[in-house]
C-alpha positions as CSV (number, residue, x, y, z in Angstrom):
1,M,123.9,73.4,82.1
2,S,122.7,76.3,84.5
3,I,121.0,75.6,87.8
4,V,117.8,76.9,86.3
5,E,117.9,74.4,83.6
6,V,118.6,71.6,86.1
7,L,115.6,72.8,88.3
8,K,113.4,72.8,85.2
9,S,114.3,69.2,84.6
10,F,112.7,68.4,88.1
11,G,109.3,69.7,86.7
12,L,109.5,73.4,87.8
13,S,108.4,76.2,85.3
14,D,110.9,78.7,83.9
15,Y,109.7,81.3,86.5
16,E,109.6,78.8,89.3
17,A,113.2,77.6,88.6
18,R,114.5,81.3,88.2
19,A,112.9,82.2,91.5
20,L,114.2,79.3,93.3
21,A,117.7,79.7,92.0
22,T,117.6,83.4,93.0
23,L,116.6,82.5,96.7
24,L,119.3,79.8,96.8
25,S,121.9,82.5,95.7
26,K,120.8,85.4,97.6
27,G,119.0,84.3,100.8
28,A,115.7,85.6,102.1
29,L,114.1,88.2,99.7
30,N,110.8,90.0,99.4
31,A,108.6,90.0,96.2
32,R,110.1,93.2,94.7
33,E,113.7,91.9,95.2
34,I,112.8,88.5,93.6
35,S,111.5,90.3,90.7
36,E,114.3,92.5,90.1
37,L,117.0,89.9,90.6
38,S,115.3,87.1,88.7
39,G,113.6,89.1,85.8
40,I,110.2,87.8,86.7
41,P,107.3,90.3,86.1
42,R,106.2,91.8,89.6
43,T,102.7,90.8,89.0
44,S,103.6,87.2,88.7
45,V,106.0,86.8,91.8
46,Y,103.1,86.0,94.3
47,D,101.7,83.4,92.0
48,V,105.1,81.8,91.5
49,M,106.0,81.9,95.2
50,N,102.7,80.2,96.2
51,N,103.3,77.4,93.6
52,L,106.8,76.9,95.1
53,K,105.2,76.9,98.6
54,T,102.8,74.2,97.5
55,K,105.5,72.1,96.1
56,G,107.3,72.4,99.4
57,L,110.4,74.2,98.1
58,V,110.3,77.6,99.8
59,E,108.9,79.2,103.1
60,E,107.5,82.7,103.7
61,F,107.8,84.7,107.0
62,G,107.6,88.2,108.4
63,K,105.8,91.5,107.7
64,P,106.3,92.7,105.2
65,I,106.4,89.1,103.6
66,K,109.8,87.6,102.7
67,F,110.5,84.2,101.1
68,K,113.3,81.9,101.4
69,A,114.3,78.5,100.0
70,L,114.6,75.4,101.9
71,S,118.1,74.3,102.7
72,K,120.0,72.5,100.1
73,D,119.8,69.1,101.9
74,E,116.0,69.5,102.3
75,L,115.6,70.4,98.6
76,I,117.7,67.4,97.5
77,S,115.6,65.2,99.9
78,N,112.5,66.8,98.4
79,F,113.6,66.1,94.8
80,T,114.7,62.5,95.6
81,R,111.5,61.6,97.1
82,K,109.4,63.2,94.3
83,T,111.6,61.4,91.7
84,A,111.0,58.0,93.6
85,E,107.4,58.6,93.5
86,N,107.3,59.5,89.9
87,L,109.4,56.4,89.0
88,E,107.0,54.3,91.0
89,L,104.1,55.7,89.4
90,L,105.7,55.3,85.9
91,R,106.3,51.6,86.8
92,E,102.7,51.1,87.8
93,E,101.2,52.7,84.8
94,L,103.6,50.8,82.4
95,S,102.6,47.5,84.1
96,K,99.0,48.2,83.0
97,L,99.9,48.4,79.4
98,K,99.8,45.0,77.7
99,T,102.5,45.4,75.1
100,E,105.8,43.6,74.5
101,E,107.8,46.7,74.8
102,V,106.4,47.6,78.2
103,E,107.0,44.2,79.7
104,I,110.8,44.4,79.4
105,V,110.9,47.5,81.5
106,K,112.2,46.8,84.9
107,L,112.7,48.9,88.0
108,Y,115.7,48.2,90.3
109,R,116.4,49.5,93.9
110,G,119.3,49.6,96.2
111,K,122.6,47.7,95.7
112,S,120.9,46.0,92.5
113,V,121.2,49.4,90.7
114,L,124.8,49.4,90.5
115,E,124.9,45.5,89.8
116,K,122.7,46.0,86.9
117,L,124.6,48.9,85.5
118,E,128.0,46.8,85.8
119,E,126.1,43.9,83.9
120,L,125.0,46.3,81.3
121,V,128.5,47.8,80.7
122,S,130.3,44.4,80.7
123,S,127.8,43.1,78.0
124,S,128.0,46.1,75.8
125,K,130.0,45.3,72.6
126,K,129.9,48.4,70.5
127,E,129.0,51.8,72.3
128,I,127.8,53.3,75.5
129,V,126.4,56.7,75.5
130,A,125.8,58.5,78.8
131,L,124.7,61.8,80.2
132,V,125.4,61.8,83.9
133,S,125.2,65.0,86.4
134,F,128.0,63.8,88.6
135,I,130.0,60.5,88.1
136,K,130.3,59.1,91.6
137,P,133.6,56.8,92.2
138,E,131.4,53.6,92.1
139,I,129.9,54.5,88.7
140,K,133.5,55.6,87.4
141,D,134.9,52.3,88.6
142,I,132.3,50.3,86.5
143,L,132.5,52.5,83.3
144,A,136.4,52.1,83.4
145,K,135.9,48.4,82.8
146,A,133.9,49.0,79.5
147,N,135.3,47.1,76.5
148,C,133.7,49.4,73.9
149,K,133.3,53.0,72.8
150,L,132.5,55.3,75.5
151,I,130.7,58.7,74.9
152,I,130.3,60.5,78.2
153,I,128.7,63.9,79.2
154,S,129.2,64.7,82.9
155,E,130.4,67.4,85.3
156,N,133.5,65.3,85.9
157,P,134.3,63.0,83.1
158,E,137.9,63.1,83.8
159,E,140.0,59.9,84.1
160,L,137.6,58.1,81.7
161,K,138.8,56.9,78.4
162,G,136.8,57.8,75.4
163,E,134.8,60.8,74.0
164,T,134.2,62.9,77.0
165,Y,132.5,66.3,77.4
166,K,132.4,68.3,80.6
167,L,129.1,69.9,81.6
168,E,129.5,73.6,82.5
169,Y,127.2,74.9,85.2
170,K,126.3,78.6,85.4
171,G,125.7,79.1,89.2
172,E,125.7,76.7,92.2
173,K,126.1,73.0,91.6
174,F,124.1,70.3,93.2
175,A,125.9,68.0,95.9
176,K,128.3,65.6,94.7
177,D,126.6,62.8,96.7
178,V,123.8,62.9,94.2
179,S,124.0,61.2,90.8
180,H,121.3,61.0,88.2
181,G,121.7,60.3,84.6
182,L,120.7,58.4,81.4
183,F,122.5,55.6,79.5
184,V,122.2,53.9,76.2
185,F,124.0,50.6,75.6
186,D,124.7,49.4,72.0
187,N,121.7,51.5,70.8
188,S,119.4,48.6,72.2
189,K,118.9,49.2,76.0
190,F,118.4,52.2,78.0
191,F,119.0,52.8,81.7
192,A,117.9,55.7,83.8
193,I,119.6,55.8,87.1
194,F,119.2,58.0,90.2
195,L,121.8,57.5,93.3
196,N,121.3,59.3,96.5
197,D,119.9,58.1,99.9
198,V,117.3,56.3,97.6
199,S,119.0,54.3,94.7
200,I,116.7,53.8,91.6
201,G,117.4,52.4,88.2
202,V,114.9,51.9,85.3
203,V,116.0,49.5,82.4
204,G,114.3,49.0,79.1
205,E,114.8,47.5,75.7
206,S,111.8,49.0,73.6
207,E,113.0,50.6,70.5
208,S,110.9,53.7,71.1
209,L,112.3,54.4,74.5
210,V,115.9,53.8,73.5
211,Q,115.5,56.2,70.6
212,F,113.8,58.9,72.8
213,T,116.6,58.4,75.5
214,K,119.3,58.8,72.8
215,L,117.6,61.8,71.1
216,M,117.6,63.7,74.7
217,I,121.3,62.8,75.1
218,E,122.4,63.6,71.5
219,T,120.6,67.0,71.5
220,L,123.2,68.2,74.1
221,L,126.0,66.1,72.6
222,R,125.6,67.9,69.2
223,E,126.0,71.3,71.1
224,L,129.1,70.2,73.0
225,R,130.7,68.8,69.8
226,E,130.1,72.1,68.0
227,K,131.6,74.1,70.7
228,T,134.7,71.8,70.8
229,T,135.1,72.2,67.1
230,Q,135.0,76.1,67.2
231,S,137.4,76.3,70.2
232,S,139.8,73.8,68.4
C-alpha cells in the first residue's frame, strides 16, 4: 500500500494525497514544482493546497509562495485527533438509531482497548482475520495466544504463526508507534482499533458491519494471495 493510498484512507482526495506525499518527500516547493513532481494539473494545484491548508496539513510562506507539509509528528497528531473525533461522532450517531444491531456497537478507550482485543482473541474458536498497519509488540503478544486460524496482513507479520502477508509500502512509512487496523473474529464480530497517544477501539456484532469489514480486508487479501501464487 503506497503512502498516497494510506493518506487517502484518512479522507484526502487523490490530488490532496499526492500533493502531501510530494511535500513530505521533497520538502518546501512552489506550485510549479508540486505540479511537475506529483502529476497534478497546474490549474488545480492552488485549489488543492488551499484544501490542505484548511485541513491543517500544510503551510505556505514567502514570495513567490512556497508550500511545506507539517512535521511528521504534527501530521500524526492531526490524523489521530481527527480519527478520534470521527469515531466519537460515529458513536453518537449510531446511538441515535433504535435497532438491535446498533445497540451492540461499543466504543473502548485507553487500556480497555487491548483488554478487549485479548478477550476477543482468546474467545475465538475458528478464525481471526486482521488488517493492521503495524503490529506493535503488545498486539503481537495477544495474537500469539490465539487458539484458532490466523490470517494477518501487516507491515510486520513476522513471528506470527498462520497465514501472513506483508504490506508493501511505496514511499515513506508511517511511524511505528502508530497502529490502526480491522479485525474479524469467527465471522461474527468486528473490531476497529487505533493505538497511538489516544487508544480507541470499536466493537460490533451486527452482520452487515461484520461482512462489510471482512469485505474490505478480503479485497486486499485476494490481491496478495494472487501475487503469492504468481511468485511461487
